ZADO-1210 file (C-alpha; in nm, 4 decimals, padded with zeros to 6 digits):
<atoms>
<atom x="02.3434" y="-01.0879" z="-00.6860" code="UNK" pos="1"/>
<atom x="02.1059" y="-01.3376" z="-00.8391" code="UNK" pos="2"/>
<atom x="01.8473" y="-01.6027" z="-00.7660" code="UNK" pos="3"/>
<atom x="01.6443" y="-01.8576" z="-00.9571" code="UNK" pos="4"/>
<atom x="01.2706" y="-01.8859" z="-00.8938" code="UNK" pos="5"/>
<atom x="01.1340" y="-02.2293" z="-00.9832" code="UNK" pos="6"/>
<atom x="00.7859" y="-02.2145" z="-01.1343" code="UNK" pos="7"/>
<atom x="00.4891" y="-02.4454" z="-01.0866" code="UNK" pos="8"/>
<atom x="00.3101" y="-02.2887" z="-01.3855" code="UNK" pos="9"/>
<atom x="00.4127" y="-02.1003" z="-01.7004" code="UNK" pos="10"/>
<atom x="00.4663" y="-01.7261" z="-01.6769" code="UNK" pos="11"/>
<atom x="00.4670" y="-01.4498" z="-01.9348" code="UNK" pos="12"/>
<atom x="00.6846" y="-01.1728" z="-01.7917" code="UNK" pos="13"/>
<atom x="00.5598" y="-00.9171" z="-02.0438" code="UNK" pos="14"/>
<atom x="00.1951" y="-00.9715" z="-01.9484" code="UNK" pos="15"/>
<atom x="00.2723" y="-01.0009" z="-01.5787" code="UNK" pos="16"/>
<atom x="00.4913" y="-00.6908" z="-01.5497" code="UNK" pos="17"/>
<atom x="00.3341" y="-00.4884" z="-01.8327" code="UNK" pos="18"/>
<atom x="00.0913" y="-00.3042" z="-01.6026" code="UNK" pos="19"/>
<atom x="00.3919" y="-00.1548" z="-01.4194" code="UNK" pos="20"/>
<atom x="00.4919" y="00.0319" z="-01.7352" code="UNK" pos="21"/>
<atom x="00.3815" y="00.3949" z="-01.7482" code="UNK" pos="22"/>
<atom x="00.3754" y="00.4634" z="-02.1189" code="UNK" pos="23"/>
<atom x="00.6120" y="00.3669" z="-02.3976" code="UNK" pos="24"/>
<atom x="00.8875" y="00.6009" z="-02.2807" code="UNK" pos="25"/>
<atom x="00.8925" y="00.4822" z="-01.9172" code="UNK" pos="26"/>
<atom x="01.2639" y="00.4680" z="-01.8259" code="UNK" pos="27"/>
<atom x="01.2065" y="00.2344" z="-01.5283" code="UNK" pos="28"/>
<atom x="01.1104" y="-00.0789" z="-01.7217" code="UNK" pos="29"/>
<atom x="01.2196" y="-00.2238" z="-02.0544" code="UNK" pos="30"/>
<atom x="01.0965" y="-00.5364" z="-02.2288" code="UNK" pos="31"/>
<atom x="01.3850" y="-00.6748" z="-02.4321" code="UNK" pos="32"/>
<atom x="01.4459" y="-01.0071" z="-02.6108" code="UNK" pos="33"/>
<atom x="01.6741" y="-01.1152" z="-02.3237" code="UNK" pos="34"/>
<atom x="01.4135" y="-01.0407" z="-02.0537" code="UNK" pos="35"/>
<atom x="01.2765" y="-00.7533" z="-01.8520" code="UNK" pos="36"/>
<atom x="01.4988" y="-00.4789" z="-01.7158" code="UNK" pos="37"/>
<atom x="01.3522" y="-00.2833" z="-01.4252" code="UNK" pos="38"/>
<atom x="01.4636" y="-00.0032" z="-01.1956" code="UNK" pos="39"/>
<atom x="01.2878" y="00.0328" z="-00.8622" code="UNK" pos="40"/>
<atom x="01.3145" y="00.2010" z="-00.5259" code="UNK" pos="41"/>
<atom x="01.3131" y="-00.0419" z="-00.2332" code="UNK" pos="42"/>
<atom x="01.3134" y="00.0255" z="00.1429" code="UNK" pos="43"/>
<atom x="01.6898" y="-00.0430" z="00.1282" code="UNK" pos="44"/>
<atom x="01.7528" y="00.1971" z="-00.1604" code="UNK" pos="45"/>
<atom x="01.7441" y="00.1841" z="-00.5396" code="UNK" pos="46"/>
<atom x="01.7861" y="-00.1404" z="-00.7327" code="UNK" pos="47"/>
<atom x="01.8085" y="-00.2508" z="-01.0923" code="UNK" pos="48"/>
<atom x="01.6899" y="-00.5975" z="-01.1824" code="UNK" pos="49"/>
<atom x="01.6973" y="-00.8194" z="-01.4871" code="UNK" pos="50"/>
<atom x="01.4337" y="-01.0947" z="-01.5033" code="UNK" pos="51"/>
<atom x="01.4854" y="-01.3749" z="-01.7561" code="UNK" pos="52"/>
<atom x="01.2574" y="-01.6671" z="-01.8341" code="UNK" pos="53"/>
<atom x="01.4187" y="-02.0113" z="-01.8368" code="UNK" pos="54"/>
<atom x="01.2526" y="-02.3517" z="-01.8697" code="UNK" pos="55"/>
<atom x="01.0431" y="-02.3908" z="-01.5518" code="UNK" pos="56"/>
<atom x="01.2124" y="-02.0931" z="-01.3835" code="UNK" pos="57"/>
<atom x="01.2791" y="-01.7201" z="-01.3822" code="UNK" pos="58"/>
<atom x="01.6342" y="-01.6054" z="-01.3175" code="UNK" pos="59"/>
<atom x="01.6659" y="-01.2659" z="-01.1514" code="UNK" pos="60"/>
<atom x="01.9839" y="-01.0607" z="-01.1266" code="UNK" pos="61"/>
<atom x="01.9893" y="-00.7422" z="-00.9205" code="UNK" pos="62"/>
<atom x="02.2294" y="-00.4578" z="-00.8504" code="UNK" pos="63"/>
<atom x="02.2401" y="-00.1607" z="-00.6154" code="UNK" pos="64"/>
<atom x="02.1754" y="-00.0985" z="-00.2451" code="UNK" pos="65"/>
<atom x="01.8270" y="-00.2523" z="-00.2735" code="UNK" pos="66"/>
<atom x="01.9392" y="-00.5633" z="-00.4653" code="UNK" pos="67"/>
<atom x="01.8886" y="-00.8078" z="-00.1770" code="UNK" pos="68"/>
<atom x="01.5393" y="-00.6706" z="-00.1111" code="UNK" pos="69"/>
<atom x="01.4480" y="-00.6908" z="-00.4818" code="UNK" pos="70"/>
<atom x="01.5648" y="-01.0535" z="-00.5014" code="UNK" pos="71"/>
<atom x="01.3762" y="-01.1467" z="-00.1850" code="UNK" pos="72"/>
<atom x="01.0522" y="-00.9971" z="-00.3194" code="UNK" pos="73"/>
<atom x="01.0866" y="-01.1155" z="-00.6820" code="UNK" pos="74"/>
<atom x="00.8513" y="-01.4156" z="-00.6371" code="UNK" pos="75"/>
<atom x="00.5708" y="-01.1816" z="-00.5267" code="UNK" pos="76"/>
<atom x="00.6480" y="-00.9419" z="-00.8128" code="UNK" pos="77"/>
<atom x="00.5978" y="-01.2110" z="-01.0760" code="UNK" pos="78"/>
<atom x="00.2883" y="-01.3634" z="-00.9144" code="UNK" pos="79"/>
<atom x="00.4370" y="-01.6808" z="-00.7678" code="UNK" pos="80"/>
<atom x="00.2720" y="-01.6119" z="-00.4326" code="UNK" pos="81"/>
<atom x="-00.0735" y="-01.5532" z="-00.5815" code="UNK" pos="82"/>
<atom x="-00.3434" y="-01.8002" z="-00.4786" code="UNK" pos="83"/>
<atom x="-00.5159" y="-01.8706" z="-00.8098" code="UNK" pos="84"/>
<atom x="-00.7802" y="-02.0817" z="-00.6389" code="UNK" pos="85"/>
<atom x="-00.8956" y="-01.7847" z="-00.4323" code="UNK" pos="86"/>
<atom x="-00.9590" y="-01.5658" z="-00.7393" code="UNK" pos="87"/>
<atom x="-01.3262" y="-01.5349" z="-00.8302" code="UNK" pos="88"/>
<atom x="-01.3996" y="-01.3869" z="-01.1707" code="UNK" pos="89"/>
<atom x="-01.7414" y="-01.2234" z="-01.1311" code="UNK" pos="90"/>
<atom x="-01.7316" y="-01.0177" z="-01.4507" code="UNK" pos="91"/>
<atom x="-01.7816" y="-01.2056" z="-01.7819" code="UNK" pos="92"/>
<atom x="-01.4669" y="-01.0512" z="-01.9321" code="UNK" pos="93"/>
<atom x="-01.2555" y="-01.1664" z="-01.6380" code="UNK" pos="94"/>
<atom x="-01.4049" y="-01.5152" z="-01.6601" code="UNK" pos="95"/>
<atom x="-01.3141" y="-01.5324" z="-02.0292" code="UNK" pos="96"/>
<atom x="-00.9585" y="-01.4053" z="-01.9687" code="UNK" pos="97"/>
<atom x="-00.9091" y="-01.6537" z="-01.6881" code="UNK" pos="98"/>
<atom x="-01.0328" y="-01.9373" z="-01.9087" code="UNK" pos="99"/>
<atom x="-00.8058" y="-01.8281" z="-02.1949" code="UNK" pos="100"/>
<atom x="-00.4879" y="-01.7764" z="-01.9920" code="UNK" pos="101"/>
<atom x="-00.5268" y="-02.0358" z="-01.7180" code="UNK" pos="102"/>
<atom x="-00.2104" y="-02.2447" z="-01.6750" code="UNK" pos="103"/>
</atoms>
């Protein structure tokens, strides 16, 4: 199964999904030249997904009993549903990071 998520701003999958990684030997997520490979447990069962950046989009392929759930929730996973206007950076470090990485 697969889907394409059209983007209204650039995305860096490594920076976006990096916090999900639990150490360098985490077997559930891999950052490879062809994209991000991720294993997850969904309410429908386990799923494996491959997220790949394309011009103005992210293509997601998924396998396993939880594949449909993973595809449905992929936009939230990569931050497409985040309201950037509602984010208030109170700490100076967060303000600087937001300025530096703002789309």
